[in-house]
C-alpha positions as CSV (number, residue, x, y, z in Angstrom):
1,X,17.6,-55.7,-10.9
2,X,19.8,-54.7,-14.1
3,X,16.7,-54.5,-16.1
4,X,15.3,-52.4,-13.3
5,X,18.2,-50.0,-13.4
6,X,18.4,-49.6,-16.7
7,X,14.9,-48.2,-16.9
8,X,16.0,-46.3,-14.2
9,X,18.7,-44.8,-16.1
10,X,16.2,-44.1,-19.4
11,X,13.9,-42.5,-17.5
12,X,16.3,-40.2,-16.0
13,X,18.0,-39.4,-19.1
14,X,15.0,-38.6,-20.4
15,X,13.7,-36.0,-17.7
16,X,17.2,-34.4,-18.1
17,X,17.2,-34.1,-22.1
18,X,13.5,-32.6,-21.5
19,X,14.4,-30.4,-18.8
20,X,17.8,-29.0,-20.8
21,X,15.5,-28.2,-23.8
22,X,17.1,-25.6,-26.5
23,X,17.4,-22.1,-25.6
24,X,17.9,-19.2,-27.7
25,X,19.3,-15.7,-26.1
26,X,18.5,-12.3,-26.3
27,X,20.5,-9.5,-24.9
28,X,18.0,-6.8,-24.1
29,X,18.6,-3.4,-23.5
30,X,18.1,-2.1,-19.4
31,X,16.0,1.2,-18.5
32,X,16.8,1.7,-14.7
33,X,14.9,4.7,-13.9
34,X,14.4,6.6,-17.3
35,X,18.0,6.0,-17.8
36,X,19.6,3.7,-20.2
37,X,21.8,1.1,-18.2
38,X,23.5,-1.4,-20.5
39,X,21.4,-5.0,-21.4
40,X,20.8,-8.4,-19.6
41,X,20.8,-11.9,-21.2
42,X,17.7,-13.6,-21.7
43,X,16.6,-17.1,-22.8
44,X,13.6,-18.2,-24.6
45,X,13.3,-22.4,-24.2
46,X,12.0,-23.8,-27.2
47,X,8.9,-25.2,-25.0
48,X,8.1,-21.7,-23.6
49,X,9.5,-19.4,-26.7
50,X,8.1,-16.1,-25.6
51,X,8.7,-16.5,-22.1
52,X,11.9,-14.9,-20.8
53,X,14.1,-16.6,-18.5
54,X,17.0,-15.2,-16.1
55,X,19.9,-16.9,-14.4
56,X,19.0,-16.0,-10.6
57,X,22.8,-14.2,-10.5
58,X,22.3,-11.9,-13.2
59,X,19.0,-10.7,-11.9
60,X,20.5,-9.9,-8.5
61,X,23.1,-7.9,-9.8
62,X,20.3,-6.3,-11.9
63,X,18.4,-5.5,-9.1
64,X,21.2,-4.7,-6.7
65,X,24.7,-3.4,-8.7
66,X,27.5,-4.2,-7.3
67,X,26.6,-7.3,-5.1
68,X,26.8,-10.7,-6.2
69,X,25.5,-14.5,-5.3
70,X,27.1,-18.0,-5.4
71,X,25.3,-20.7,-7.0
72,X,26.6,-24.5,-5.2
73,X,25.6,-27.9,-6.6
74,X,23.8,-29.7,-3.7
75,X,22.5,-32.7,-5.7
76,X,21.5,-33.2,-9.5
77,X,18.7,-30.9,-9.5
78,X,19.3,-28.7,-5.6
79,X,21.1,-25.8,-5.7
80,X,21.8,-23.5,-2.5
81,X,22.0,-20.0,-4.0
82,X,23.6,-17.3,-1.4
83,X,23.8,-13.4,-1.4
84,X,25.5,-11.2,0.6
85,X,22.1,-11.1,2.8
86,X,20.5,-14.4,2.5
87,X,20.4,-17.6,1.1
88,X,17.6,-20.3,-0.2
89,X,17.8,-23.7,-1.5
90,X,16.3,-24.2,-5.1
91,X,15.2,-27.4,-6.3
92,X,14.6,-27.9,-10.3
93,X,12.9,-31.4,-10.0
94,X,10.3,-30.4,-7.5
95,X,10.4,-26.6,-8.5
96,X,10.8,-25.6,-5.2
97,X,12.3,-22.2,-3.9
98,X,13.0,-22.9,0.5
99,X,14.4,-19.9,2.4
100,X,14.5,-19.4,6.2
101,X,15.5,-15.6,5.4
102,X,13.4,-15.1,2.6
103,X,12.9,-11.1,3.6
104,X,16.8,-11.0,3.9
105,X,17.7,-13.4,0.6
106,X,15.2,-10.4,-1.4
107,X,16.6,-7.3,0.6
108,X,17.3,-4.4,-1.6
109,X,16.6,-2.0,0.9
110,X,20.6,-0.9,1.3
111,X,20.4,0.8,-1.6
112,X,19.5,3.6,1.1
113,X,20.8,2.9,4.2
114,X,23.3,0.1,5.0
115,X,22.5,-2.6,6.9
116,X,19.0,-1.9,6.7
117,X,16.2,-4.5,6.8
118,X,13.7,-5.3,4.3
119,X,11.3,-3.0,5.6
120,X,8.2,-0.3,4.7
121,X,10.2,2.7,3.6
122,X,9.2,6.0,1.2
123,X,13.0,7.5,1.4
124,X,12.5,10.6,3.5
125,X,15.9,12.5,4.3
126,X,14.3,13.4,7.6
127,X,13.9,9.9,8.7
128,X,16.0,6.5,8.9
129,X,15.5,3.2,10.0
130,X,16.8,2.5,13.3
131,X,15.8,-1.4,13.9
132,X,13.1,-4.0,14.0
133,X,11.9,-6.6,16.5
134,X,10.9,-9.7,15.1
135,X,8.5,-12.5,16.4
136,X,9.5,-15.0,16.2
137,X,13.1,-13.7,15.1
138,X,13.2,-16.0,12.2
139,X,10.7,-18.4,9.5
140,X,10.9,-20.3,6.9
141,X,9.1,-20.1,3.4
142,X,8.6,-22.3,1.0
143,X,6.9,-21.7,-2.7
144,X,5.9,-24.4,-4.8
145,X,5.9,-23.6,-8.3
146,X,4.8,-26.7,-9.3
147,X,1.6,-26.1,-7.9
148,X,1.2,-23.1,-10.7
149,X,2.9,-24.7,-13.8
150,X,5.9,-22.8,-13.3
151,X,9.0,-24.6,-14.3
152,X,12.3,-23.5,-12.9
153,X,15.4,-24.6,-15.1
154,X,18.9,-25.5,-14.3
155,X,22.5,-26.0,-15.7
156,X,25.7,-27.4,-14.6
157,X,26.6,-24.1,-12.7
158,X,22.8,-21.5,-13.1
159,X,19.6,-21.6,-12.0
160,X,17.3,-19.7,-14.2
161,X,13.8,-18.3,-13.1
162,X,11.1,-16.6,-15.5
163,X,11.8,-13.2,-15.3
164,X,8.2,-12.3,-14.0
165,X,8.3,-14.8,-11.6
166,X,12.0,-13.4,-9.9
167,X,10.8,-10.1,-10.0
168,X,7.7,-11.1,-7.8
169,X,10.0,-12.7,-5.5
170,X,12.2,-9.5,-5.7
171,X,9.3,-6.7,-5.3
172,X,9.1,-4.9,-2.0
173,X,7.5,-2.0,-0.4
174,X,9.8,0.8,-1.6
175,X,8.1,-0.4,-5.4
176,X,11.7,-1.7,-6.4
177,X,10.0,-3.9,-9.4
178,X,11.5,-5.0,-12.8
179,X,9.9,-6.0,-15.8
180,X,10.3,-6.9,-19.3
181,X,7.7,-5.4,-22.3
182,X,8.9,-7.6,-24.7
183,X,11.8,-5.3,-26.0
184,X,13.2,-4.0,-22.7
185,X,14.0,-4.8,-19.5
186,X,12.8,-1.7,-17.3
187,X,13.7,-1.0,-13.4
188,X,12.2,1.5,-10.9
189,X,14.4,2.4,-8.6
190,X,12.3,5.5,-7.0
191,X,9.1,5.4,-5.3
192,X,8.5,8.6,-6.5
193,X,9.0,7.9,-10.0
194,X,7.4,4.6,-9.7
195,X,5.4,3.8,-13.0
196,X,6.1,1.6,-15.5
197,X,3.7,3.5,-18.2
198,X,5.9,6.8,-17.2
199,X,9.5,5.3,-17.7
200,X,9.0,2.9,-21.1
201,X,5.5,4.8,-22.5
202,X,6.2,3.8,-26.2
203,X,7.0,0.0,-25.3
204,X,3.6,0.0,-22.6
205,X,1.6,1.1,-25.4
206,X,2.8,-0.9,-27.9
207,X,1.7,-3.9,-25.5
208,X,-1.6,-2.7,-24.6
209,X,-2.6,-2.0,-28.4
210,X,-1.2,-5.8,-29.0
211,X,-4.3,-7.8,-30.3
212,X,-3.5,-11.1,-29.8
213,X,-1.3,-13.0,-27.0
214,X,0.9,-15.9,-27.3
215,X,-0.6,-19.4,-25.8
216,X,2.6,-19.7,-24.1
217,X,2.5,-16.2,-22.7
218,X,-0.9,-16.2,-21.7
219,X,-1.0,-19.1,-19.7
220,X,2.3,-18.3,-17.7
221,X,0.4,-14.9,-16.9
222,X,-2.4,-16.4,-15.7
223,X,-0.4,-19.2,-13.6
224,X,2.2,-16.3,-12.2
225,X,-1.0,-14.0,-11.3
226,X,-2.6,-16.9,-9.1
227,X,1.1,-17.2,-7.7
228,X,1.4,-13.9,-6.8
229,X,-2.6,-13.1,-5.1
230,X,-2.0,-16.8,-3.0
231,X,1.1,-15.2,-1.4
232,X,1.4,-11.8,-2.0
233,X,-2.3,-10.4,-1.7
234,X,-2.5,-9.2,2.2
235,X,-6.0,-10.3,2.7
236,X,-6.7,-7.3,4.8
237,X,-10.3,-8.4,5.4
238,X,-12.7,-6.8,2.8
239,X,-12.9,-8.7,-0.2
240,X,-15.5,-11.4,-0.8
241,X,-13.1,-14.3,-1.8
242,X,-10.5,-14.0,0.6
243,X,-11.3,-17.1,2.7
244,X,-11.6,-19.4,-0.6
245,X,-7.7,-17.9,-1.6
246,X,-6.9,-18.8,1.9
247,X,-8.5,-22.4,1.4
248,X,-7.4,-23.6,-2.3
249,X,-5.8,-20.2,-4.0
250,X,-7.3,-17.8,-6.8
251,X,-7.5,-20.5,-9.4
252,X,-9.9,-22.3,-7.0
253,X,-11.8,-19.3,-5.7
254,X,-12.4,-18.3,-9.4
255,X,-14.3,-21.9,-9.4
256,X,-17.0,-21.2,-6.5
257,X,-17.2,-17.1,-6.9
258,X,-20.7,-16.0,-9.1
259,X,-19.2,-15.2,-12.6
260,X,-15.8,-16.7,-11.4
261,X,-15.7,-19.1,-14.2
262,X,-16.1,-16.1,-16.9
263,X,-13.5,-14.2,-15.2
264,X,-10.9,-17.1,-15.1
265,X,-11.7,-17.7,-19.1
266,X,-11.0,-14.1,-20.0
267,X,-7.6,-13.9,-18.1
268,X,-6.5,-17.3,-20.0
269,X,-7.3,-15.8,-23.0
270,X,-5.2,-14.9,-25.9
271,X,-7.3,-12.4,-26.7
272,X,-5.5,-8.8,-25.5
273,X,-9.0,-7.2,-24.8
274,X,-10.7,-10.2,-23.3
275,X,-7.6,-10.2,-20.9
276,X,-7.8,-6.4,-19.9
277,X,-11.4,-6.9,-19.2
278,X,-11.4,-9.7,-17.5
279,X,-8.5,-8.0,-15.0
280,X,-11.1,-5.3,-14.3
281,X,-13.2,-8.0,-13.1
282,X,-10.9,-9.4,-11.0
283,X,-10.5,-5.9,-9.3
284,X,-14.2,-6.3,-8.2
285,X,-13.3,-9.3,-6.0
286,X,-9.8,-8.3,-4.1
287,X,-11.0,-4.7,-3.8
288,X,-10.3,-3.6,-0.1
289,X,-10.6,0.2,-0.2
290,X,-8.0,1.4,-2.6
291,X,-4.9,-0.2,-2.3
292,X,-5.5,-2.9,-4.6
293,X,-5.6,-2.0,-8.2
294,X,-6.0,-4.9,-10.8
295,X,-7.3,-2.9,-14.0
296,X,-3.9,-2.8,-15.9
297,X,-5.5,-1.4,-18.9
298,X,-7.6,1.4,-17.3
299,X,-5.0,2.6,-14.8
300,X,-2.0,2.4,-17.3
301,X,-4.1,4.5,-19.5
302,X,-5.0,6.8,-17.0
303,X,-1.8,7.3,-16.0
304,X,-1.5,9.4,-19.4
305,X,-4.3,11.5,-18.8
306,X,-6.4,9.0,-21.8
307,X,-9.5,7.8,-20.3
308,X,-10.5,6.4,-23.8
309,X,-10.5,2.8,-22.9
310,X,-14.0,2.4,-22.1
311,X,-14.9,4.0,-25.2
312,X,-13.4,1.3,-27.2
313,X,-15.6,-1.3,-29.8
314,X,-13.6,-4.7,-28.1
315,X,-14.2,-3.5,-24.7
316,X,-17.8,-2.6,-25.5
317,X,-18.7,-5.9,-27.2
318,X,-17.3,-7.5,-24.0
319,X,-19.6,-5.7,-21.3
320,X,-22.7,-6.9,-23.7
321,X,-21.6,-10.5,-23.7
322,X,-20.8,-10.1,-19.7
323,X,-23.6,-7.7,-18.6
324,X,-22.9,-9.0,-14.7
325,X,-19.4,-8.4,-15.0
326,X,-19.8,-5.3,-16.6
327,X,-22.7,-4.0,-14.4
328,X,-20.0,-4.5,-10.9
329,X,-16.6,-3.2,-12.7
330,X,-19.0,0.3,-13.5
331,X,-20.5,0.1,-10.2
332,X,-16.8,-0.2,-8.4
333,X,-15.6,2.5,-10.7
334,X,-17.9,4.9,-9.8
335,X,-17.8,4.1,-5.9
336,X,-14.6,3.9,-5.6
337,X,-12.3,5.8,-8.2
338,X,-14.6,8.8,-8.0
339,X,-14.6,11.0,-5.5
340,X,-17.9,10.6,-3.4
341,X,-20.4,13.2,-2.7
342,X,-19.7,12.7,1.2
343,X,-16.1,14.0,0.3
344,X,-16.8,16.7,-2.1
345,X,-19.8,18.3,1.3
346,X,-16.3,17.6,3.7
347,X,-13.9,19.7,1.4
348,X,-16.7,22.6,0.9
349,X,-17.4,22.9,4.6
350,X,-13.7,22.9,5.9
351,X,-12.7,25.5,3.2
352,X,-15.4,27.4,3.2
353,X,-13.6,29.3,5.9
354,X,-12.3,33.2,5.8
355,X,-8.6,31.6,5.3
356,X,-6.1,30.3,2.8
357,X,-4.0,27.2,2.6
358,X,-4.7,24.7,4.8
359,X,-4.4,26.4,9.0
360,X,-7.4,28.0,10.0
361,X,-7.7,29.3,14.0
362,X,-10.7,30.2,15.8
363,X,-10.4,30.8,18.9
364,X,-8.0,28.6,21.5
365,X,-8.2,26.1,18.2
366,X,-6.7,25.8,15.5
367,X,-7.0,23.0,12.5
368,X,-4.2,21.8,10.0
369,X,-6.7,20.6,7.0
370,X,-4.3,17.9,6.0
371,X,-6.1,15.6,3.1
372,X,-2.9,13.2,2.1
373,X,0.2,12.6,3.8
374,X,1.9,13.3,0.9
375,X,5.3,13.3,-0.6
376,X,5.2,15.6,-3.7
377,X,7.5,17.8,-2.3
378,X,10.5,14.8,-1.9
379,X,12.8,16.7,-4.0
380,X,12.7,19.9,-2.5
381,X,13.5,18.2,0.6
382,X,16.6,16.1,-0.9
383,X,17.8,19.3,-1.9
384,X,17.8,20.7,1.5
385,X,19.5,18.2,3.1
386,X,21.8,17.2,0.2
387,X,22.8,21.1,0.7
388,X,24.0,20.6,4.1
389,X,20.7,21.7,5.7
390,X,21.7,25.2,5.2
391,X,19.0,28.0,5.1
392,X,15.6,28.0,5.3
393,X,13.0,24.7,5.0
394,X,11.6,23.5,1.8
395,X,8.7,26.1,1.2
396,X,5.3,24.7,1.1
397,X,4.7,23.7,-2.5
398,X,1.1,25.8,-3.3
399,X,-0.2,23.1,-5.7
400,X,0.3,20.4,-3.7
401,X,-1.2,21.1,-0.1
402,X,-0.2,17.7,1.7
403,X,3.9,17.5,2.5
404,X,5.6,17.5,5.8
405,X,6.2,21.5,5.2
406,X,2.2,22.0,5.7
407,X,2.3,20.2,8.9
408,X,5.6,21.9,10.3
409,X,4.2,25.7,9.0
410,X,0.6,24.8,11.0
411,X,2.4,23.3,13.8
412,X,4.8,26.9,14.0
413,X,2.0,29.4,13.6
414,X,0.0,27.0,16.5
415,X,2.8,27.2,18.7
416,X,4.1,30.6,18.3
417,X,0.6,32.4,18.6
418,X,-0.2,32.8,22.5
419,X,-4.2,32.5,21.9
420,X,-3.7,28.8,20.4
421,X,-4.0,25.7,22.9
422,X,-5.3,23.4,20.9
423,X,-4.2,21.9,17.1
424,X,-6.8,19.5,15.5
425,X,-5.4,17.6,12.6
426,X,-8.3,17.0,10.1
427,X,-8.2,13.6,8.5
428,X,-11.6,13.7,7.3
429,X,-11.0,13.5,3.7
430,X,-7.6,12.0,4.1
431,X,-7.2,9.2,2.0
432,X,-3.2,7.8,2.7
433,X,0.4,8.9,1.8
434,X,3.9,8.1,3.2
435,X,4.7,6.1,6.3
436,X,7.7,8.5,6.5
437,X,5.3,11.3,7.1
438,X,3.4,9.8,9.7
439,X,6.7,8.9,11.6
440,X,7.7,12.2,10.9
441,X,4.7,13.3,12.6
442,X,4.1,11.4,15.5
443,X,7.5,12.2,17.0
444,X,6.7,15.3,16.4
445,X,3.7,15.6,18.6
446,X,4.1,12.4,20.5
447,X,8.2,11.8,20.8
448,X,7.0,8.2,19.0
449,X,8.4,6.8,15.8
450,X,7.2,3.4,15.3
451,X,5.1,1.0,14.2
452,X,3.1,-2.3,14.4
453,X,2.1,-4.7,11.6
454,X,2.6,-7.8,10.6
455,X,3.8,-10.2,7.7
456,X,1.6,-12.8,6.6
457,X,3.9,-14.7,4.6
458,X,6.5,-15.4,7.0
459,X,4.0,-15.1,10.1
460,X,5.9,-12.9,12.0
461,X,5.0,-10.1,14.0
462,X,7.5,-6.8,13.2
463,X,7.6,-3.6,15.6
464,X,9.6,-1.0,13.1
465,X,11.3,1.9,14.8
466,X,12.6,5.2,13.1
467,X,15.2,7.7,14.1
468,X,13.4,11.3,13.0
469,X,15.6,14.5,12.2
470,X,12.7,16.5,14.4
471,X,15.3,19.8,14.4
472,X,16.0,19.4,10.6
473,X,19.7,20.1,11.4
474,X,20.9,16.7,8.9
475,X,21.7,15.0,12.2
476,X,19.8,12.2,14.2
477,X,20.7,12.5,17.6
478,X,19.6,13.8,21.2
479,X,18.9,16.9,20.3
480,X,16.1,16.2,18.1
481,X,14.4,15.3,21.5
482,X,14.1,19.0,22.6
483,X,11.7,19.7,20.0
484,X,8.1,20.2,21.7
485,X,5.3,22.1,21.2
486,X,3.1,23.4,24.1
487,X,0.1,22.1,22.3
488,X,-3.0,20.0,22.9
489,X,-3.3,17.8,19.8
490,X,-6.4,15.8,18.3
491,X,-7.1,13.5,15.4
492,X,-10.5,14.6,13.1
493,X,-11.4,11.3,11.2
494,X,-14.3,10.0,8.9
495,X,-14.8,6.7,7.1
496,X,-12.8,8.7,4.2
497,X,-9.5,8.3,6.4
498,X,-7.7,5.5,4.7
499,X,-4.4,3.7,4.9
500,X,-1.7,6.5,7.0
501,X,-5.2,8.2,7.4
502,X,-6.2,5.2,9.5
503,X,-2.4,4.2,10.9
504,X,-1.6,8.0,12.4
505,X,-5.3,8.1,14.6
506,X,-4.4,4.4,15.5
507,X,-0.7,5.4,16.7
508,X,-2.2,9.1,18.1
509,X,-4.8,6.9,20.5
510,X,-2.5,4.6,21.7
511,X,-0.4,7.7,22.7
512,X,-3.8,8.8,24.2
513,X,-4.7,12.0,22.2
514,X,-8.6,11.9,21.3
515,X,-9.7,10.9,18.2
516,X,-13.3,12.8,17.4
517,X,-15.4,12.1,14.7
518,X,-16.5,9.0,12.7
519,X,-14.6,5.3,12.6
520,X,-11.7,5.6,10.4
521,X,-11.4,4.2,6.9
522,X,-8.9,1.2,7.3
523,X,-6.7,0.5,4.7
524,X,-4.1,-1.7,6.9
525,X,-2.2,-3.2,4.3
526,X,1.3,-1.5,2.4
527,X,0.9,-1.1,-1.2
528,X,3.1,-3.8,-3.2
529,X,3.7,-3.4,-7.1
530,X,3.9,-6.0,-10.0
531,X,4.5,-6.6,-13.6
532,X,2.9,-8.8,-15.1
533,X,5.0,-10.8,-17.4
534,X,4.1,-8.7,-20.7
535,X,4.8,-5.6,-19.0
536,X,1.7,-4.2,-17.5
537,X,2.1,-2.7,-13.8
538,X,-0.7,-3.5,-10.9
539,X,-0.2,-3.1,-7.4
540,X,-1.8,-4.9,-4.2
541,X,-2.5,-4.7,-0.6
542,X,0.6,-6.7,0.7
543,X,0.8,-9.5,2.7
544,X,4.5,-8.3,3.9
545,X,3.2,-5.6,5.9
546,X,-0.3,-5.4,7.7
547,X,-0.8,-2.6,10.2
548,X,-1.8,-3.4,13.5
549,X,-2.0,-1.6,16.9
550,X,0.1,-2.4,19.6
551,X,-1.7,-5.8,20.7
552,X,-1.5,-6.9,17.0
553,X,-5.2,-6.7,16.2
554,X,-5.4,-6.0,12.6
555,X,-6.5,-1.8,11.8
556,X,-8.3,-2.6,8.5
557,X,-11.6,-2.4,10.5
558,X,-10.9,0.9,11.3
559,X,-10.1,3.2,14.7
560,X,-12.9,3.7,16.7
561,X,-13.0,7.6,17.9
562,X,-12.8,8.2,21.6
563,X,-15.6,10.9,20.8
564,X,-18.0,9.9,18.5
565,X,-20.1,12.5,16.2
566,X,-22.8,10.5,14.5
567,X,-24.0,11.8,11.5
568,X,-27.6,10.2,9.7
569,X,-26.7,8.6,6.3
570,X,-26.7,10.4,3.3
571,X,-27.1,13.7,5.6
572,X,-24.1,15.9,4.4
573,X,-25.1,18.7,6.4
574,X,-24.3,17.1,9.3
575,X,-21.0,17.4,9.0
576,X,-21.1,20.9,9.4
577,X,-20.2,20.0,13.6
578,X,-16.8,18.5,12.7
579,X,-16.6,22.5,12.0
580,X,-18.2,23.5,14.5
581,X,-14.8,24.6,16.3
582,X,-16.2,25.9,19.5
583,X,-17.5,22.6,20.4
584,X,-14.6,20.7,19.2
585,X,-12.4,22.9,21.5
586,X,-14.9,21.7,24.7
587,X,-14.5,18.2,23.6
588,X,-10.5,18.6,23.7
589,X,-10.4,21.0,26.9
590,X,-12.7,17.6,28.4
591,X,-10.6,14.8,27.0
592,X,-7.1,16.4,27.6
593,X,-7.1,19.3,30.4
594,X,-10.2,18.1,32.3
595,X,-11.4,21.3,31.6
596,X,-14.7,23.0,30.0
597,X,-18.7,22.6,30.8
598,X,-18.6,20.9,27.4
599,X,-21.7,22.4,26.4
600,X,-21.9,24.6,23.1
601,X,-25.8,25.4,21.6
602,X,-26.5,23.5,18.5
603,X,-28.9,25.5,16.1
604,X,-31.1,22.5,15.1
605,X,-31.1,20.1,18.5
606,X,-34.1,19.5,20.7
607,X,-35.2,22.9,22.4
608,X,-33.6,23.7,25.7
609,X,-36.8,22.5,27.7
610,X,-36.4,18.9,26.7
611,X,-34.8,16.7,29.1
612,X,-33.9,14.1,27.1
613,X,-30.8,13.0,26.1
614,X,-30.1,12.8,22.2
615,X,-27.1,11.5,20.1
616,X,-25.7,14.0,17.8
617,X,-27.9,12.2,15.0
618,X,-30.7,13.0,16.5
619,X,-31.7,9.7,17.9
620,X,-33.4,9.6,21.9
621,X,-32.0,7.4,24.6
622,X,-33.5,6.0,27.5
623,X,-31.4,7.2,30.2
624,X,-28.4,9.4,30.6
625,X,-25.5,8.0,28.7
626,X,-23.0,5.8,30.0
627,X,-21.1,5.3,27.0
628,X,-18.1,8.2,26.0
629,X,-19.3,10.5,23.4
630,X,-21.0,13.7,22.1
631,X,-24.5,14.4,23.0
632,X,-27.3,17.1,22.9
633,X,-29.4,17.7,26.3
634,X,-31.8,20.5,27.1
635,X,-30.7,21.9,23.3
636,X,-27.0,21.8,23.6
637,X,-24.3,19.6,22.6
638,X,-23.0,18.1,26.0
639,X,-20.1,15.7,26.8
640,X,-21.6,14.3,30.2
641,X,-19.0,12.8,33.3
642,X,-18.7,8.9,32.6
643,X,-17.6,6.9,35.6
644,X,-16.0,3.7,36.1
């Protein structure tokens, strides 16, 4: 018995001597949102000499200045840590983090509004958080870092995480992120300026231009990437390896997917160019329509207007070595990052009107050509609210026709015009933008300002409510409900309508407004930003907020129109029907007012003596249609009455 005890004691001492390996400290300058803001202490352990660690209490103060965190030992290797919004238990022997309120523990949204939960918000001053309903009301989250070979460390009074790991835990949907580029810690404090490549260009350029990476950093980068993808990727429903990630994680998924072993080798490489090429290749496996961007080298240089990375000799050599990976990557760039021929045709069609700007009227119907739910004019809005909401509202930014000011201008023109009865919100080329603008628009048009989502990380359903200052007087009160527009609204969509261009028609359809056109393009997840351990930025569809409809169904598959305008694939000229305003007007009358014949002449339709029924794309039907939609009969566009 005594021998066994002595043996156990030797093992215990051996483990703890190993765990308490020596380290050096370094005072590192902090760049907070572009401004110098003191220093922070980082640790570098001898067994991982280039991977920075930070005390969890110091990181809390770094991310949320003025806040505090307590650390209490709960055994030799277990610690209970508490901050103002939650608590967690951390075990540095089992390498686990556990919390029954992870979202509260990592909540930074009090920077905007006291008492605000850790929810989706873009910071517009005309909107504020009200509440959320959670089902279930609480949830436990456990992270097993041992699975990834990520070491947590401690001494008597403190717990230390790798800096990038802790930053990833705190990363939120407002784009509060932190990173270390080898020289400085950089903090993003505003999602209108959420780009490391801009905040610290020289440091980021130095990282990109590095030829080799240390072995400990390369190994940790891969481990951290696997941890992030396994826990924070939103699984919207498009990635070819989603099921494999669910079943075994990214590391195992790369073992079974075509060319995955090569991608893994590239991602683990100590050669920087090989690593960058590996991230380009990983993008193809995680692509989900636009929210996920793993191409850290390409995307970083693009922020500077430098598009020459593909001309790099080392990258060209890698393309020759991995031709299948190169082909897939190049096809992704050509098909996903460039404006499609369809989008170009739609833009030409809508702006080939005798009008300037984004408002167009013909007869009793007006169009708002709305190609982004943008926040570019946010500085003007903040100045307006900071000035006490005196004087005129912010003016339309003529260089960027996507802000809420464009919407307000269209609403005003249409509402004050006695001829106009209908306002079509044209999202045919809208790739998304700010959820704050969506909430403002649904409040102004449908008197509703909440949406539905699910948190895959916690397993909770969320119904999140906001207040909107609909009269823009700086006060959130009952008078905001008095703002009404005597208009019939409709929404025009195509498969280009993505993200908020998908959420807005989802909400409007549930409010009873007609959606006209094609099924929208999906894009259900919020975007979450991350910084690699070396200081390069990427983004992913976030597991912390995957949008649903009111029935908790994932809306990444797109919103089916109330009235479908079927266009043959590749027949871009057929999209002129989207801007046949008399026809669209009749659809609105049919759906909202129950008026109108629903018939307009279609020049390319079958002749008037043809008694058959056709879809808009010319397919003949055997009988009169029984599904609601737009059809051709006797040479005219017809919306037939459909009886239940």
